[in-house]
C-alpha positions in Angstrom: -28.0 -57.9 20.7 -26.4 -55.7 23.3 -22.8 -56.3 24.4 -22.3 -57.2 28.0 -20.7 -53.7 28.8 -23.7 -51.6 27.6 -26.6 -50.5 29.8 -30.1 -49.2 28.8 -30.9 -45.6 29.7 -33.5 -46.9 32.1 -30.7 -48.1 34.4 -29.3 -44.6 34.8 -30.4 -43.0 38.1 -33.0 -40.3 37.7 -30.9 -37.6 39.5 -28.1 -38.1 36.9 -30.6 -37.8 34.1 -32.0 -34.7 35.6 -28.5 -33.2 35.8 -27.8 -34.0 32.2 -31.0 -32.4 31.0 -30.3 -29.3 33.1 -26.8 -29.1 31.7 -28.0 -29.4 28.2 -30.6 -26.6 28.7 -28.1 -24.4 30.2 -25.7 -24.9 27.3 -28.5 -24.1 24.8 -29.5 -20.9 26.8 -25.8 -19.8 27.0 -25.3 -20.1 23.3 -28.5 -18.2 22.6 -27.5 -15.4 24.9 -24.1 -14.9 23.2 -23.8 -12.0 20.7 -23.5 -13.0 17.1 -20.0 -13.0 15.8 -19.2 -9.9 13.8 -16.6 -9.5 11.1 -14.0 -6.9 11.9 -12.2 -4.9 9.2 -8.5 -5.4 9.1 -6.5 -2.2 8.8 -4.3 -1.8 5.8 -0.7 -2.4 6.8 2.3 -0.6 5.4 3.9 -2.2 2.4 7.3 -3.8 2.4 10.1 -1.8 0.8 10.5 -2.2 -2.9 14.0 -3.6 -2.4 12.6 -6.3 -0.2 9.8 -7.2 -2.6 12.2 -7.4 -5.5 14.3 -9.9 -3.5 11.1 -11.9 -2.9 10.0 -11.7 -6.5 12.7 -14.2 -7.7 13.4 -12.0 -10.7 9.8 -11.3 -11.5 9.0 -7.9 -10.0 6.3 -7.1 -12.6 4.4 -10.3 -11.8 4.6 -9.6 -8.1 3.5 -6.0 -8.7 0.4 -7.3 -10.5 -0.4 -9.7 -7.6 0.0 -6.9 -5.0 -2.2 -4.7 -7.2 -5.0 -7.3 -7.0 -4.5 -7.5 -3.2 -4.8 -3.8 -2.7 -7.7 -3.4 -5.1 -9.6 -6.2 -3.2 -8.7 -5.0 0.3 -11.9 -3.1 0.8 -13.8 -6.4 0.5 -12.9 -8.6 3.4 -14.7 -11.7 4.6 -18.0 -10.6 6.1 -17.3 -6.8 5.8 -17.0 -4.1 3.1 -14.8 -1.1 3.9 -15.7 2.2 2.3 -12.7 3.7 0.5 -13.0 6.9 2.7 -12.3 4.8 5.8 -9.0 3.5 4.5 -5.7 5.1 5.6 -4.8 7.1 2.5 -1.2 7.6 3.6 -0.9 3.8 3.5 -2.8 3.7 0.2 -0.3 6.2 -1.4 2.6 4.1 0.0 1.2 1.0 -1.6 0.6 2.7 -4.9 4.1 4.2 -4.9 5.7 0.7 -4.1 3.7 -0.8 -7.0 5.2 1.8 -9.4 8.7 1.2 -8.1 8.3 -2.5 -8.9 6.8 -1.8 -12.3 7.6 1.8 -13.4 5.9 1.3 -16.8 2.6 0.4 -15.1 -0.4 2.9 -15.5 -2.9 1.0 -13.3 -1.7 2.3 -9.9 -2.2 5.9 -11.2 -5.6 5.0 -12.6 -6.5 3.6 -9.1 -5.3 6.9 -7.5 -7.4 9.1 -9.8 -10.4 7.0 -10.7 -10.8 4.8 -7.6 -9.4 6.4 -4.5 -9.6 9.9 -5.8 -13.4 9.7 -6.3 -14.4 9.6 -2.6 -16.4 12.7 -1.5 -13.6 13.8 0.8 -11.5 16.8 -0.1 -8.5 15.9 2.0 -8.3 12.5 0.4 -8.8 13.8 -3.1 -6.0 16.3 -2.5 -3.7 13.6 -1.2 -4.3 11.4 -4.3 -3.7 14.4 -6.6 -0.5 15.2 -4.7 0.7 11.6 -5.1 0.0 11.7 -8.8 1.8 15.0 -9.1 4.9 13.6 -7.4 4.9 10.4 -9.5 4.4 12.5 -12.7 7.8 14.0 -12.5 9.4 10.5 -12.5 8.1 9.8 -16.0 6.2 12.9 -17.4 5.8 11.7 -21.0 3.9 8.5 -19.8 2.1 9.9 -16.8 0.8 13.2 -18.0 -2.8 11.9 -18.5 -3.3 11.3 -14.8 -2.0 14.7 -13.9 -4.3 16.2 -16.4 -7.2 14.4 -14.8 -6.1 15.9 -11.4 -6.0 19.3 -12.9 -9.6 18.9 -14.0 -10.5 17.5 -10.6 -8.8 20.5 -8.9 -10.7 23.0 -11.0 -14.2 21.5 -11.0 -14.4 19.4 -7.8 -12.0 21.1 -5.4 -12.7 24.5 -6.8 -9.0 25.3 -6.6 -8.1 26.9 -9.9 -4.6 27.8 -8.6 -3.9 24.1 -7.9 -5.3 23.2 -11.3 -3.0 25.8 -12.9 0.1 24.3 -11.1 -0.7 20.9 -12.5 -1.4 22.2 -16.0 1.9 24.2 -16.0 3.7 21.1 -14.9 2.4 19.2 -17.9 3.5 22.0 -20.2 7.0 22.2 -18.7 7.6 18.5 -18.3 5.6 16.4 -20.8 6.8 17.2 -24.3 4.8 14.3 -25.7 1.5 15.3 -24.1 -1.5 15.9 -26.3 -2.2 19.4 -27.5 -5.3 19.8 -25.3 -3.2 19.0 -22.2 -0.5 21.4 -23.2 -3.1 24.1 -23.7 -5.0 23.6 -20.4 -3.1 26.3 -18.6 -4.2 29.0 -21.1 -7.9 28.3 -20.4 -7.3 28.1 -16.6 -5.6 31.5 -16.7 -8.6 32.8 -18.6 -10.9 31.4 -15.9 -8.8 33.1 -13.2 -9.2 36.4 -15.0 -5.6 36.6 -16.0 -6.5 37.6 -19.6 -3.1 39.2 -20.5 -1.2 36.1 -19.5 -3.6 33.8 -21.4 -3.4 36.0 -24.5 0.4 36.0 -24.5 0.6 32.2 -24.1 -2.0 31.6 -26.8 -0.4 34.0 -29.2 3.0 32.4 -28.6 1.5 29.0 -29.2 0.0 30.0 -32.5 3.2 31.7 -33.6 5.4 28.7 -32.8 3.9 26.6 -35.6 3.2 23.7 -33.2 -0.5 23.7 -34.0 -0.8 22.1 -37.4 -4.3 20.8 -37.4 -6.5 23.2 -39.3 -9.6 23.0 -37.1 -7.6 23.4 -33.9 -5.7 26.3 -35.4 -9.0 28.0 -36.3 -10.5 27.4 -32.9 -7.4 28.8 -31.1 -7.3 31.8 -33.4 -10.9 32.6 -32.6 -10.1 32.2 -28.9 -7.2 34.6 -29.2 -9.5 37.2 -30.9 -12.0 36.8 -28.0 -9.2 37.3 -25.5 -7.9 40.4 -27.2 -11.4 41.8 -27.3 -11.8 41.1 -23.6 -8.5 42.7 -22.9 -9.4 45.9 -24.7 -12.8 46.1 -23.0 -11.5 45.5 -19.5 -10.5 48.5 -17.4 -6.7 49.0 -16.9 -5.2 47.5 -13.8 -4.2 50.1 -11.2 -0.7 49.7 -9.9 
């Protein structure tokens, strides 16, 4: 049964029905003509200061650092859009990584992100910026962070084709990281050899062997043979004109 206030559609005047149909068709056509909504990448903002974040952490700066690390790592995947790493503002990325290390100085992951994640983009300027960041952070804790600078030395030599930069990083490890592995301590010798500075490489290698720091027999034998090869190369090379 119909209530007394309801009317059948047949009682609606035809002009009104026609207007309703036209309005509906116009609405459908309007929606069809609209461009599809597109997701827009959000720019990476600057991080808050480490002091402010410590205050917000309620005494748990390491836990907050881990949460912010996850945020930064996932930033390239936003709803509906994926951002290539090379499109990120690397100055901001370095600021974020530095803030994470201030919150948790013992953390290694931000340096791993710098070298293995952001430093792998095929863009020389960005690779250099990440290596410069790692070099700066290395001096704040050399004995813990030397591995990442060693990686940058290898990157500088083989990817950037900048042996002088690689030598700077290798020498920083030798000067600053007393607990670095022997192979990292010896990197500068072989980089000098690649640069053609045979005399300098021979002096450093001879001093290393004479110091007694190399105690492993196979390593000592390898370096001794290397020294002999350098001495032979030095004798066969023409004297340098001054």
